[in-house]
C-alpha positions in Angstrom: 25.2 21.7 30.8 26.1 22.0 34.5 23.5 19.4 35.5 24.5 17.1 32.8 28.2 17.4 33.6 27.6 16.7 37.3 25.7 13.6 36.5 28.2 12.3 33.9 31.1 9.8 34.6 33.9 11.3 32.6 37.1 9.4 31.8 40.5 10.7 32.8 41.4 11.8 29.2 38.1 13.7 29.0 39.0 15.6 32.2 42.7 16.2 31.6 43.7 17.3 28.0 45.8 19.8 26.1 43.2 22.6 26.6 42.9 22.3 30.3 41.8 20.2 33.4 38.0 20.2 33.0 35.5 17.7 31.4 35.1 18.4 27.7 33.4 16.5 24.9 33.8 17.3 21.1 30.9 16.3 18.9 30.1 16.8 15.2 32.0 16.2 11.9 35.7 16.4 11.4 38.5 15.3 9.0 42.3 15.0 9.7 45.0 13.1 11.6 44.7 10.1 9.2 40.9 9.8 8.6 40.3 8.7 5.1 37.2 10.9 4.7 35.1 13.2 6.8 33.8 11.3 9.9 31.2 11.7 12.7 32.8 12.1 16.1 31.5 9.6 18.6 30.5 10.6 22.1 30.9 7.0 23.3 29.3 6.4 26.6 28.1 10.0 26.6 25.9 9.6 23.5 22.6 10.0 25.2 23.7 13.0 27.1 25.1 14.7 24.0 21.8 14.0 22.1 19.9 15.7 24.9 22.2 18.7 24.7 22.1 19.0 20.9 18.3 18.7 20.9 17.9 21.3 23.7 16.1 24.4 22.3 18.3 26.8 24.3 21.5 25.2 23.1 20.2 25.4 19.5 19.5 29.1 20.0 23.0 29.6 21.3 24.5 27.8 18.3 22.4 29.7 15.8 23.2 33.0 17.4 27.0 32.3 17.1 26.5 31.2 13.4 24.5 34.3 12.6 27.1 36.5 14.2 29.8 34.8 12.1 27.7 35.5 8.9 27.1 39.1 9.9 30.6 40.1 11.0 32.7 38.0 8.6 30.4 37.6 5.5 33.2 36.6 3.1 34.7 34.0 5.4 31.2 32.7 6.0 30.6 32.4 2.3 33.9 30.5 1.9 32.7 28.0 4.6 29.3 27.7 3.1 30.4 27.0 -0.5 32.6 24.1 0.6 30.5 22.7 3.4 27.4 22.6 1.2 29.3 20.1 -0.9 30.2 18.1 2.2 26.5 17.8 3.3 25.4 17.0 -0.1 28.0 14.3 -0.8 28.4 12.7 2.6 24.8 12.3 3.8 23.9 9.3 1.6 23.0 6.3 3.7 23.9 3.9 0.8 27.6 5.0 1.1 27.7 4.0 4.7 29.1 7.4 5.7 26.1 9.3 7.0 27.1 12.6 8.5 24.7 14.7 10.6 24.8 18.3 11.6 25.0 19.2 15.2 22.5 22.0 14.7 20.3 22.6 11.7 20.9 26.4 11.7 24.6 26.6 12.4 27.3 26.7 9.8 29.9 25.1 12.1 30.3 21.3 11.7 31.8 20.7 15.1 31.3 21.8 18.7 33.0 21.4 22.1 31.0 21.3 25.3 33.3 22.4 28.2 31.4 21.3 31.4 33.3 23.0 34.1 32.2 23.7 36.8 35.1 26.3 36.5 36.5 26.1 33.0 40.0 27.6 32.8 41.8 26.8 29.6 45.6 26.5 29.1 47.4 28.7 26.7 46.8 27.0 23.3 46.0 27.2 19.7 43.5 24.8 17.9 45.9 24.0 15.1 43.7 21.5 13.3 41.1 24.2 12.6 41.0 26.3 9.4 43.9 28.7 9.9 42.0 31.7 8.7 38.6 30.4 9.9 36.6 31.6 12.9 35.8 29.7 16.0 33.0 30.8 18.2 33.4 30.8 22.0 30.4 31.4 24.3 30.9 31.8 28.1 28.2 30.4 30.4 27.7 30.2 34.2 27.7 32.7 37.0 30.8 34.6 37.7 32.1 38.1 38.2 33.7 39.0 34.8 35.8 41.8 36.5 37.5 39.3 38.7 38.0 36.3 36.4 37.0 34.5 33.2 38.9 37.0 31.1 39.7 36.0 27.5 43.5 36.2 26.9 44.9 36.7 23.4 48.7 36.2 23.6 50.1 37.6 20.4 48.3 40.9 20.5 49.0 40.9 24.3 45.5 41.8 25.4 42.9 40.4 27.9 39.3 41.1 27.7 36.4 41.0 30.2 34.2 38.1 28.9 31.0 37.9 30.9 28.6 34.9 30.9 26.3 34.9 27.8 29.0 36.7 25.7 30.2 35.3 22.4 33.5 35.9 20.6 34.7 34.9 17.2 38.5 34.3 17.0 40.8 32.6 14.5 41.6 29.9 17.1 44.1 28.1 14.9 46.5 31.1 14.6 46.0 33.1 17.7 47.1 31.6 21.0 44.4 32.0 23.6 43.3 31.0 27.0 41.1 32.4 29.8 41.7 33.3 33.4 40.2 31.4 36.3 37.0 32.5 38.0 36.6 32.5 41.8 36.3 29.3 43.7 32.7 29.8 44.6 31.6 30.6 41.0 30.7 28.6 37.9 32.1 29.1 34.5 31.4 26.8 31.5 31.9 27.4 27.8 30.5 26.2 24.4 32.5 26.5 21.3 31.9 25.8 17.6 34.6 25.3 15.0 35.6 23.8 11.7 38.5 21.5 11.1 40.7 22.6 8.2 40.9 19.1 6.9 37.2 19.2 5.9 38.1 21.4 2.9 40.6 18.9 1.6 38.0 16.3 0.8 37.1 18.4 -2.2 39.9 16.6 -4.1 37.6 13.7 -4.7 34.3 15.6 -4.8 35.1 18.7 -6.8 38.5 18.2 -8.5 38.4 21.6 -10.3 37.8 23.6 -7.1 40.5 21.5 -5.4 43.1 22.2 -8.2 42.2 25.9 -7.9 42.9 25.7 -4.1 46.2 23.9 -4.6 47.3 26.5 -7.2 46.5 29.3 -4.9 48.1 27.6 -1.8 51.3 29.6 -1.9 49.3 32.8 -1.5 46.5 31.3 0.6 47.4 33.4 3.7 46.7 36.5 1.6 43.4 35.0 0.4 42.6 34.3 4.0 43.3 37.8 5.2 41.2 39.2 2.3 38.2 37.3 3.5 38.2 39.3 6.7 36.1 42.6 6.4 37.4 46.1 6.9 36.0 48.6 9.5 34.3 50.6 6.7 32.5 47.4 5.5 31.4 46.5 9.0 30.0 50.0 9.6 28.2 49.9 6.3 26.6 46.5 6.9 25.5 47.6 10.4 
C-alpha cells in the first residue's frame, strides 16, 4: 500500500476529506445518497492500482482475518449481514441486468473497503453515518510506528483511547461511535485498511424480498433494540472461545 500510494497521483478531494488529510480510496459495493440500486464504486484513474491491491494475497488474508474475527466475536450480527447480503450477491450479479456487482474479496463478508494510504494516517473525529448503525466496521492498522507514542484509537463517547499497534484489528460500530486516531511521530509510517457495509444495502430488499422488507419496516420502531440484541454477551463470548 505504501509503495502504491507513493506512486499514485491523487486528486485533491482524495487527499482532503471529512475523515482527514491523507490519500484514501473507497472501493466495493454501496447504496445510498440517491442511488437507485446497489452500485459498484469506481476507482477512476486508480482502477489498475486498486485491482493490484485487491488481488494481492496479503491483502486478501488481511480482509479474511477481519471477516473471520467479525464472525467469531459477533456471530448474530454476522448472520444478519449474511442473510441479507447473500440476497444481494444472488440478485445483483446477473450480467443480463447490466448491474454486475463484484465482491472486493471472495472470503470477506464486508462489501466495501477503504484504503488509507498515509504515509501517516491521522483521522479526524468522525462517525461513518452511512454505515449500518448497529453493524461493525473493521479497522486494521499498518506501518511502522511506536504505539505507545502515537496511533492510538480514540473512542469519544466512552471517553477512552487505546494503544493500537500495527497489524492490529478492531471491530467498532463506526456509524454510532465517534472515533479518530492520534498522529504517529514524523519519522514513522502509519496506514490503515478498513472494511464496512453501507446501511442502504439492506433497503434494496423492498424489491427483492418484499416479505422480509415489510418485516423490517414493522420492526423499525424497535430496531435499535434488535441491533443491541445482535451483540453477544460476555458469557457467550467466553463459551464460544
